[in-house]
RORO-276652 format. One record per residue (C-alpha): x, y, z; residue number from 0. Coordinates in Angstrom, 3 decimals, always signed. Layout:
<pts>
east,north,up,k
X,Y,Z,NUM
...
</pts>
This chain:
<pts>
east,north,up,k
+0.000,+0.000,+0.000,0
+1.424,+3.379,-0.973,1
+0.172,+5.518,+1.889,2
-1.795,+5.573,+5.093,3
-5.543,+5.502,+4.781,4
-6.342,+8.952,+6.048,5
-7.992,+11.879,+4.343,6
-5.350,+13.387,+2.052,7
-4.310,+16.849,+3.252,8
-4.454,+19.512,+0.567,9
-1.550,+21.887,+1.001,10
-2.263,+24.100,-1.977,11
-3.960,+27.458,-1.595,12
-7.724,+27.704,-1.887,13
-9.189,+27.344,-5.349,14
-10.256,+30.824,-6.327,15
-13.389,+31.011,-8.398,16
-13.631,+34.560,-9.633,17
-14.751,+38.105,-9.138,18
-16.268,+40.981,-11.026,19
-19.194,+41.082,-13.514,20
-18.563,+39.972,-17.063,21
-18.114,+42.103,-20.140,22
-17.983,+41.358,-23.867,23
-15.232,+39.846,-26.010,24
-13.914,+41.667,-29.045,25
-14.123,+39.919,-32.382,26
-10.891,+38.568,-33.940,27
-8.774,+41.091,-35.821,28
-5.773,+41.102,-38.108,29
-2.604,+43.096,-37.537,30
-3.902,+46.258,-39.182,31
-7.342,+46.787,-37.726,32
-9.303,+46.242,-34.575,33
-13.028,+45.581,-34.653,34
-15.138,+47.483,-32.166,35
-17.880,+45.870,-30.135,36
-20.703,+47.278,-28.100,37
-19.699,+46.762,-24.482,38
-22.215,+46.410,-21.690,39
-22.207,+49.589,-19.604,40
-20.253,+49.551,-16.363,41
-19.241,+52.333,-13.986,42
-16.163,+52.852,-16.107,43
-15.865,+51.139,-19.450,44
-12.070,+51.080,-19.055,45
-12.199,+49.118,-15.790,46
-12.465,+45.763,-17.561,47
-11.662,+45.945,-21.257,48
-11.637,+42.737,-23.333,49
-9.525,+42.263,-26.454,50
-8.485,+39.568,-28.906,51
-5.687,+40.384,-31.347,52
-4.676,+37.876,-34.026,53
-1.495,+38.255,-36.058,54
+1.747,+36.458,-36.776,55
+4.862,+38.115,-35.414,56
+7.724,+36.414,-37.215,57
+10.666,+38.449,-35.945,58
+13.344,+36.606,-33.992,59
+12.811,+36.587,-30.261,60
+14.746,+35.407,-27.256,61
+14.230,+31.918,-25.895,62
+11.911,+33.187,-23.144,63
+8.220,+33.117,-24.089,64
+7.310,+35.562,-21.328,65
+9.956,+38.040,-22.524,66
+8.745,+37.649,-26.106,67
+5.170,+38.361,-25.033,68
+6.160,+41.439,-23.048,69
+8.231,+42.755,-25.958,70
+5.231,+42.417,-28.259,71
+2.874,+44.069,-25.763,72
+5.267,+46.988,-25.245,73
+5.380,+47.611,-29.001,74
+1.603,+47.292,-29.427,75
+0.065,+49.252,-26.566,76
-2.359,+50.838,-29.035,77
-3.816,+47.448,-29.981,78
-4.178,+46.013,-26.504,79
-4.641,+49.121,-24.370,80
-2.067,+47.838,-21.857,81
+0.182,+50.640,-20.663,82
+3.668,+49.756,-19.397,83
+3.094,+45.984,-19.615,84
+6.582,+45.231,-18.309,85
+5.624,+46.971,-15.053,86
+1.981,+45.905,-14.782,87
+1.963,+42.240,-15.840,88
+3.087,+39.250,-13.763,89
+3.578,+35.780,-15.239,90
+0.988,+33.409,-13.803,91
+1.752,+30.281,-15.832,92
+3.437,+29.016,-19.007,93
+1.761,+26.054,-20.691,94
+2.852,+24.030,-23.718,95
+0.118,+21.986,-25.393,96
-0.112,+18.926,-27.623,97
-0.003,+21.086,-30.786,98
+3.393,+22.442,-29.787,99
+1.907,+25.859,-28.977,100
+2.998,+27.778,-25.873,101
+0.576,+29.917,-23.864,102
+1.832,+32.538,-21.430,103
-0.808,+33.700,-18.949,104
-0.266,+37.002,-17.124,105
-2.157,+38.717,-14.329,106
-2.316,+42.479,-14.276,107
-0.821,+43.987,-11.139,108
-0.076,+47.365,-9.582,109
+2.732,+47.655,-7.067,110
+2.848,+43.868,-7.181,111
-0.827,+43.484,-6.179,112
-3.004,+41.465,-8.578,113
-5.916,+43.247,-10.229,114
-8.978,+41.064,-9.836,115
-10.397,+39.760,-13.121,116
-7.603,+41.159,-15.327,117
-5.668,+38.511,-17.251,118
-3.734,+38.471,-20.523,119
-2.775,+35.351,-22.486,120
-0.150,+35.361,-25.236,121
-0.179,+32.427,-27.659,122
+2.880,+31.207,-29.634,123
+2.889,+28.593,-32.392,124
+5.373,+25.724,-32.540,125
+7.793,+27.967,-34.472,126
+7.842,+30.369,-31.498,127
+5.935,+33.014,-33.451,128
+3.340,+34.992,-31.541,129
-0.024,+34.367,-33.223,130
-2.595,+35.916,-30.877,131
-3.124,+37.710,-27.580,132
-6.392,+37.840,-25.673,133
-7.751,+38.744,-22.268,134
-9.023,+41.791,-20.438,135
-7.320,+44.603,-18.580,136
-8.154,+47.459,-16.226,137
-7.003,+50.478,-18.213,138
-7.926,+52.992,-15.497,139
-4.751,+51.989,-13.658,140
-2.681,+53.882,-16.209,141
-4.372,+57.154,-15.221,142
-5.557,+56.720,-11.628,143
-3.361,+56.376,-8.579,144
-4.196,+53.372,-6.427,145
-2.978,+53.178,-2.845,146
-2.058,+49.523,-2.376,147
-1.373,+49.698,+1.336,148
-3.712,+48.247,+3.958,149
-5.104,+49.961,+7.053,150
-6.550,+46.797,+8.529,151
-4.899,+43.473,+9.219,152
-5.514,+40.203,+7.438,153
-7.053,+38.844,+10.651,154
-9.524,+41.749,+10.830,155
-10.522,+41.117,+7.213,156
-11.078,+37.429,+7.964,157
-13.341,+38.274,+10.888,158
-15.360,+40.729,+8.793,159
-15.786,+38.106,+6.070,160
-16.806,+35.357,+8.499,161
-19.372,+37.615,+10.110,162
-20.822,+38.761,+6.772,163
-21.708,+35.200,+5.687,164
-22.811,+33.973,+9.134,165
-20.116,+31.310,+9.034,166
-20.407,+28.589,+11.686,167
-17.606,+27.976,+14.138,168
-16.658,+24.739,+12.340,169
-15.149,+25.433,+8.889,170
-14.255,+22.897,+6.214,171
-10.726,+24.282,+5.983,172
-8.815,+27.365,+7.054,173
-10.073,+30.501,+5.287,174
-7.652,+32.244,+2.951,175
-7.153,+35.935,+2.205,176
-5.547,+37.260,-0.972,177
-4.600,+40.941,-1.282,178
-6.059,+42.339,-4.545,179
-7.132,+45.471,-6.363,180
-10.881,+45.119,-6.875,181
-12.821,+47.368,-9.308,182
-16.252,+47.981,-7.784,183
-18.754,+50.859,-7.779,184
-16.726,+53.698,-9.273,185
-13.471,+52.883,-7.508,186
-10.454,+50.597,-7.640,187
-10.477,+49.252,-4.087,188
-7.521,+47.686,-2.362,189
-9.132,+44.669,-0.737,190
-8.716,+41.301,+0.873,191
-10.363,+38.540,-1.160,192
-11.394,+36.059,+1.518,193
-12.493,+32.489,+0.778,194
-14.657,+30.921,+3.495,195
-15.848,+27.322,+3.155,196
-18.288,+25.488,+5.415,197
-20.863,+22.726,+5.345,198
-24.384,+22.480,+6.770,199
-27.954,+22.765,+5.529,200
-26.858,+25.806,+3.518,201
-23.211,+25.034,+2.651,202
-21.014,+27.828,+1.416,203
-17.865,+28.436,-0.590,204
-17.990,+32.199,-0.147,205
-15.737,+34.794,-1.723,206
-15.869,+38.008,+0.260,207
-14.117,+41.260,-0.695,208
-13.197,+43.347,+2.351,209
-11.959,+46.911,+1.835,210
-8.386,+47.024,+3.147,211
-8.828,+50.638,+4.259,212
-12.231,+50.706,+5.974,213
-12.700,+47.033,+6.826,214
-16.161,+47.074,+5.248,215
-17.413,+44.267,+3.008,216
-17.471,+45.550,-0.571,217
-18.935,+42.519,-2.321,218
-19.527,+38.804,-1.781,219
-20.922,+35.756,-3.557,220
-21.337,+32.057,-2.880,221
-19.156,+30.065,-5.280,222
-20.501,+26.647,-4.275,223
-20.831,+24.756,-7.570,224
-23.753,+22.403,-7.314,225
-25.850,+20.187,-9.535,226
-28.979,+22.220,-8.808,227
-31.676,+22.205,-6.113,228
-34.977,+19.774,-6.389,229
-22.600,+10.828,-6.069,230
-5.277,-1.858,-4.792,231
-7.288,-4.500,-5.366,232
-10.289,-5.521,-7.322,233
-13.575,-5.601,-5.484,234
-17.166,-5.315,-6.530,235
-20.385,-3.660,-5.520,236
-23.959,-2.975,-6.407,237
-24.931,+0.530,-7.506,238
-28.040,+2.562,-6.759,239
-29.853,+1.079,-9.767,240
-28.611,-2.435,-9.037,241
-25.782,-2.396,-11.582,242
-22.799,-4.608,-10.846,243
-19.659,-2.491,-10.470,244
-16.019,-3.572,-10.600,245
-14.116,-1.454,-8.065,246
-10.534,-0.694,-7.094,247
-10.335,-1.023,-3.304,248
-7.696,-1.472,-0.596,249
-7.361,-4.167,+2.049,250
-6.864,-2.742,+5.534,251
-5.821,-4.564,+8.699,252
-7.103,-3.059,+11.925,253
-5.960,-4.171,+15.369,254
-9.374,-4.568,+16.959,255
-11.556,-5.515,+14.021,256
-9.365,-7.598,+11.725,257
-9.281,-7.181,+7.956,258
-11.522,-4.637,+6.274,259
-11.768,-3.176,+2.793,260
-11.731,+0.541,+1.952,261
-12.989,+2.429,-1.091,262
-9.495,+3.682,-1.756,263
-8.014,+3.322,-5.239,264
-4.210,+3.586,-5.584,265
-4.058,+1.763,-8.920,266
-3.398,+4.755,-11.197,267
+0.158,+5.857,-11.852,268
+1.031,+9.405,-10.747,269
-2.374,+9.865,-9.116,270
-2.597,+10.335,-5.348,271
-5.689,+8.173,-5.350,272
-9.455,+8.026,-5.652,273
-11.140,+8.016,-2.242,274
-14.770,+7.721,-1.177,275
-15.860,+8.782,+2.312,276
-18.976,+8.195,+4.389,277
-20.422,+11.486,+5.651,278
-22.931,+9.490,+7.775,279
-25.662,+12.115,+7.255,280
-23.438,+14.731,+8.888,281
-21.964,+17.947,+7.500,282
-18.635,+17.841,+9.315,283
-16.232,+16.270,+6.834,284
-13.207,+16.730,+9.110,285
-14.048,+13.616,+11.134,286
-15.225,+11.434,+8.272,287
-13.472,+8.167,+7.471,288
-12.935,+6.239,+4.302,289
-15.891,+4.095,+3.351,290
-15.166,+0.620,+4.762,291
-16.654,-2.828,+4.296,292
-16.146,-6.190,+5.952,293
-15.607,-7.872,+2.580,294
-14.508,-6.951,-0.923,295
-18.146,-7.006,-2.021,296
-20.097,-3.815,-1.254,297
-23.662,-5.007,-1.766,298
-25.818,-3.663,+1.080,299
-28.437,-1.006,+0.383,300
-26.398,+1.526,+2.363,301
-23.329,+0.765,+0.201,302
-24.982,+1.610,-3.092,303
-24.414,+5.376,-3.102,304
-20.745,+4.892,-2.197,305
-20.283,+2.201,-4.860,306
-21.554,+4.512,-7.602,307
-19.550,+7.507,-6.378,308
-16.337,+5.464,-6.327,309
-16.993,+3.821,-9.688,310
-18.064,+7.029,-11.431,311
-15.101,+9.004,-10.089,312
-12.759,+6.555,-11.782,313
-14.712,+6.742,-15.044,314
-14.462,+10.533,-15.110,315
-10.770,+10.437,-14.203,316
-10.143,+8.001,-17.078,317
-12.065,+10.201,-19.527,318
-9.927,+13.267,-18.828,319
-6.725,+11.227,-18.864,320
-7.456,+9.282,-22.054,321
-9.185,+12.017,-24.061,322
-7.260,+15.093,-22.952,323
-4.093,+13.830,-21.265,324
-5.174,+15.459,-18.005,325
-4.030,+13.735,-14.814,326
-6.824,+14.447,-12.317,327
-8.698,+17.670,-11.688,328
-5.608,+19.840,-11.291,329
-3.684,+18.106,-14.077,330
-0.997,+17.102,-11.589,331
-2.454,+13.996,-9.970,332
-4.338,+15.471,-7.010,333
-6.460,+13.064,-4.965,334
-10.083,+12.725,-6.057,335
-12.284,+12.753,-2.963,336
-16.019,+12.061,-2.785,337
-18.379,+12.171,+0.193,338
-21.661,+10.253,+0.164,339
-24.664,+10.244,+2.528,340
-24.233,+13.996,+2.917,341
-26.970,+15.530,+5.067,342
-30.434,+14.071,+5.565,343
-32.702,+13.682,+2.517,344
-30.427,+16.203,+0.833,345
-31.508,+16.952,-2.747,346
-28.191,+18.139,-4.123,347
-24.638,+17.355,-5.145,348
-21.831,+19.876,-5.305,349
-18.152,+20.626,-5.754,350
-17.105,+22.733,-2.753,351
-13.708,+23.762,-4.087,352
-11.899,+20.634,-2.841,353
-14.143,+17.584,-3.080,354
-17.424,+16.194,-4.404,355
-20.370,+15.819,-2.044,356
-23.503,+13.794,-2.787,357
-26.815,+13.853,-0.967,358
-29.108,+10.807,-0.798,359
-32.134,+12.708,-2.103,360
-35.503,+12.720,-0.416,361
-36.794,+9.698,-2.324,362
-39.518,+11.785,-3.941,363
-37.649,+14.188,-6.203,364
-34.178,+12.606,-6.177,365
-32.649,+9.246,-5.358,366
-28.946,+9.263,-4.254,367
-27.272,+11.699,-6.605,368
-24.115,+9.636,-6.962,369
-26.163,+7.321,-9.213,370
-25.597,+9.653,-12.161,371
-22.371,+9.342,-14.127,372
-23.210,+12.684,-15.740,373
-23.655,+14.206,-12.263,374
-20.214,+12.952,-11.192,375
-18.672,+14.254,-14.415,376
-20.428,+17.592,-13.920,377
-19.116,+18.030,-10.361,378
-15.598,+16.868,-11.191,379
-15.517,+19.202,-14.205,380
-16.124,+22.085,-11.819,381
-12.829,+21.005,-10.270,382
-11.144,+21.039,-13.688,383
-12.569,+24.508,-14.360,384
-11.212,+25.770,-11.021,385
-7.735,+24.751,-12.164,386
-8.003,+26.144,-15.719,387
-10.160,+29.127,-16.754,388
-11.450,+29.504,-13.174,389
-14.740,+30.955,-14.432,390
-16.297,+33.244,-11.816,391
-19.452,+31.619,-10.484,392
-21.995,+34.317,-11.244,393
-23.725,+35.962,-14.204,394
-22.558,+34.849,-17.668,395
-19.160,+33.546,-16.536,396
-20.974,+31.423,-13.941,397
-23.412,+30.193,-16.582,398
-20.402,+29.167,-18.671,399
-19.005,+27.360,-15.633,400
-22.245,+25.390,-15.345,401
-22.447,+24.878,-19.103,402
-18.948,+23.445,-19.471,403
-19.753,+21.126,-16.544,404
-22.948,+20.015,-18.302,405
-21.234,+19.564,-21.672,406
-18.517,+17.343,-20.233,407
-21.153,+15.548,-18.177,408
-22.886,+14.659,-21.436,409
-19.592,+13.702,-23.084,410
-18.578,+11.325,-20.306,411
-22.080,+9.845,-19.967,412
-22.571,+9.592,-23.725,413
-25.852,+7.678,-23.743,414
-27.859,+10.845,-24.435,415
-27.771,+14.647,-24.227,416
-29.762,+14.908,-20.993,417
-28.530,+15.804,-17.508,418
-29.675,+13.999,-14.366,419
-31.958,+11.395,-15.917,420
-30.496,+8.680,-13.652,421
-31.117,+10.478,-10.362,422
-34.832,+11.270,-10.623,423
-37.082,+9.526,-8.097,424
-40.187,+7.582,-9.198,425
-42.552,+10.268,-7.905,426
-40.775,+12.941,-9.924,427
-40.915,+10.804,-13.046,428
-44.630,+10.216,-12.465,429
-45.065,+13.993,-12.518,430
-43.182,+14.196,-15.820,431
-39.883,+15.429,-14.353,432
-37.502,+12.961,-15.978,433
-34.246,+14.991,-16.017,434
-32.755,+18.244,-14.756,435
-31.721,+19.828,-18.048,436
-31.650,+18.912,-21.723,437
-28.882,+19.992,-24.065,438
-30.805,+18.778,-27.101,439
-34.116,+20.468,-26.266,440
-33.801,+22.947,-23.375,441
-37.340,+24.284,-23.836,442
-38.744,+20.845,-22.992,443
-37.702,+21.221,-19.338,444
-39.617,+23.428,-16.921,445
-37.703,+25.720,-14.544,446
-39.139,+24.215,-11.374,447
-37.862,+26.925,-9.026,448
-40.603,+29.605,-9.095,449
-38.242,+32.407,-8.052,450
-36.067,+31.710,-11.088,451
-38.977,+31.012,-13.448,452
-40.411,+34.480,-12.761,453
-37.575,+36.087,-14.750,454
-38.356,+34.349,-18.032,455
-40.665,+32.072,-19.961,456
-40.737,+29.357,-17.291,457
-38.742,+26.858,-19.375,458
-35.001,+26.586,-19.909,459
-33.915,+28.926,-22.748,460
-32.228,+27.788,-25.945,461
-31.605,+31.246,-27.478,462
-30.417,+34.659,-26.302,463
-33.909,+35.984,-27.067,464
-35.006,+33.929,-24.030,465
-32.168,+35.018,-21.706,466
-33.178,+35.318,-18.038,467
-32.005,+38.660,-16.603,468
-31.689,+37.654,-12.964,469
-30.192,+39.616,-10.075,470
-27.176,+38.169,-8.338,471
-29.254,+36.977,-5.371,472
-31.266,+34.649,-7.636,473
-29.263,+31.657,-8.860,474
-26.076,+33.780,-8.760,475
-27.440,+35.746,-11.706,476
-28.885,+32.769,-13.591,477
-25.958,+30.344,-13.690,478
-28.115,+27.202,-13.832,479
-30.770,+28.601,-16.178,480
-28.887,+30.637,-18.793,481
-26.286,+27.882,-19.109,482
-28.793,+25.995,-21.243,483
-28.273,+28.503,-24.095,484
-24.596,+27.611,-24.459,485
-25.462,+23.981,-23.712,486
-27.680,+23.938,-26.784,487
-24.929,+25.473,-28.919,488
-22.635,+22.617,-27.841,489
-25.291,+20.053,-28.711,490
-25.739,+21.535,-32.203,491
-21.976,+21.540,-32.755,492
-21.728,+17.947,-31.518,493
-24.421,+16.848,-33.937,494
-22.276,+18.121,-36.803,495
-18.798,+16.960,-35.789,496
-19.343,+14.265,-33.148,497
-18.679,+14.078,-29.429,498
-14.940,+13.416,-29.617,499
-14.108,+16.537,-31.620,500
-16.560,+18.583,-29.557,501
-14.746,+17.512,-26.391,502
-11.316,+18.349,-27.785,503
-12.422,+21.799,-28.942,504
-14.182,+22.643,-25.682,505
-11.342,+21.384,-23.511,506
-8.873,+23.508,-25.459,507
-11.040,+26.611,-25.103,508
-11.360,+25.993,-21.366,509
-7.686,+25.318,-20.721,510
-6.063,+27.738,-23.171,511
-8.244,+30.780,-23.991,512
-10.949,+31.495,-21.434,513
-10.298,+33.716,-18.409,514
-12.178,+34.098,-15.135,515
-14.669,+36.723,-16.322,516
-15.284,+35.474,-19.864,517
-18.855,+35.874,-21.072,518
-20.862,+34.161,-23.814,519
-19.367,+36.216,-26.661,520
-15.849,+35.560,-25.418,521
-16.652,+31.856,-25.134,522
-17.719,+31.795,-28.768,523
-14.434,+33.402,-29.803,524
-12.419,+31.013,-27.648,525
-14.216,+27.949,-28.997,526
-13.930,+29.143,-32.607,527
-10.212,+29.752,-32.170,528
-9.800,+26.319,-30.578,529
-11.470,+24.707,-33.593,530
-9.108,+26.625,-35.891,531
-6.074,+25.555,-33.855,532
-7.058,+21.904,-33.978,533
-8.610,+21.528,-37.423,534
-7.638,+24.571,-39.466,535
-9.163,+27.839,-40.572,536
-12.139,+27.285,-42.864,537
-12.514,+23.685,-41.686,538
-15.837,+21.911,-41.277,539
-15.222,+21.963,-37.535,540
-14.851,+25.750,-37.442,541
-17.981,+26.121,-39.569,542
-19.913,+23.873,-37.183,543
-18.878,+25.994,-34.194,544
-19.825,+29.224,-35.951,545
-23.178,+27.745,-36.971,546
-23.918,+26.420,-33.495,547
-23.435,+29.798,-31.832,548
-25.291,+31.593,-34.631,549
-28.266,+29.311,-34.004,550
-28.539,+30.348,-30.332,551
-27.988,+34.048,-30.978,552
-24.500,+34.425,-29.467,553
-22.290,+36.716,-31.535,554
</pts>
C-alpha cells in the first residue's frame, strides 16, 4: 500500500473562483485593424476591457516566451490598451500543449498586487511566433493612482468576512485571504479577497471582498458549484440502480476488528488516489473516514451510493486522462475525494472547491445523486474549471461554468444529451420530471424553481432571445438557467462533428483561452479559435462551431 488511509491533506492554496461582472469579447482582428464591439455599460468602461488580437509576429525573439510576449505588448500598446506591460503584468503560468503551442498567462498587477479579473494570455505557435493575444485589462490603472497599502490586518478582514456570511464555528478548511485590487462601484479598491468554506444545511464556498482601508465588506458571492436544487485491489459492488460495479479497493488490517476493505483506489500511476468517504448524514467532513466494508463485495443497500460515487469518479478520471491527457482535476495527480450520505434527505450534489459531495435525495424528487455518471462528471468538471479558466461563479461567466460542466457531463455519460436522468425519483418521473436539463431540447424542461422562473418564460432557454435577466441573489445571476443557451450550442456543434471533436475543442477553449470573467461572446471566440487551432481555418469543424453559436444568438 502506498500511503496511510487517512484523508489526504491539501496543502495548496484555496481554489479561487472569480470576481467581477462579465463584459464582452472583441471579435478577432488582423494586424492592421481592430473591430469594435458594443460593451455592456459599467461604472467605467475602461475598468475591464476585453480584447483579442490575431497576427503572426515572425521576428526573432529570445528563448523566453514571457519576454517575447512582453516585448510584443510593449510595441503594441495601441492594440491592446495595456500601458507599461513590463511593469503591470506578472507571469501566472506558461503552458505548452499537444499542438506544440505555448501559452503565457499574465495577471495584471499594480505595485505587485493582482488586479482582480484582469488577465492576458499570449499564444505562440510551434515555431515560437506569436499568433494571438487575448484577455481583459483594467485600463484605469494607467491614469488613476491606487494606494495599495492596507489599514486593517488580514485577521480583521477574515473576521469581517466570516461575520458577513454567518459562518459557523466549524469550517471545512482554514479561510484564505488574498490581497487584490478590486474594481467595484466607481473605484479601484484595495481589498482582501477572503475564501470561506463550510458545510451544513446551507453550505457555502464564499468569496468576500473586504476593503483594506475601511474594513467594510465591498462585495460577496457564494461560489458553491452544485448540480442544482430539487454521487489496490479488485472488489465489486452494487450501484443505486442495481448495476454490478467492478471497483478498485484497498485491504486494511485493523488491530481490533481484523481485515476490512476501503474504497481507496491507488491503482493509477502518478495519481494520489481516488477516495470515497462516508459522511454518515453529517456535514462535518473533518471527522469522516474512508468508506469501509467487511468484505470486498459492497452489496448492502447503504453501500450503493458509495459504490456509484467510487466507480463514477474513476470513469471521469479516465475520460480526462485518455481524451485530454489530463491527470486528475488539477492536471498534476491530485487526490479525487467524494463524500456520500451527505446531510439528511439532501436533494443536491456539489463541488465545494476541494471535493465532491452527494446527498441521498428525499426519495420523492431525487434518489442518491451519486447514481448519475453525468452528475459525477459535472461536479468533477467544476474542479477542472477551477484549475483552468477559473470561471467566476456568477452571471454569464458562472453560466459558462455550469455549461462546461454540463457539456462534459454529457460527453462522459454519452448515452444521451440529458442531464440527471439517472437520479430522478419515481414520484418525480410520475409527474413528468424525468431529467434536470436537456442539451438537445432545453425548452422541454420546466424551470421548477418559481423564483427563477419568474424572470423568463418558465422553461429553460435555448436562445439569447429567451435570456433570463436575474439579479445576483437569484441563482447567482442565472448560472443554472442561462447555461442551457450555451449547452444547446454545444449540442448543435456535436451533432455536426461528433462528441470526440466537440470535447477536444471545448477542452482547449477551457484550458487555453478562457479567463475568469469570460462571457458568452468571449466563449464563442475562444471555442472558434480552438477549432481553428485543432482543425484549421475554414474547416468543417470551425464552420460547425460558428453555426452552433449563430443558431442560439450568441455573436
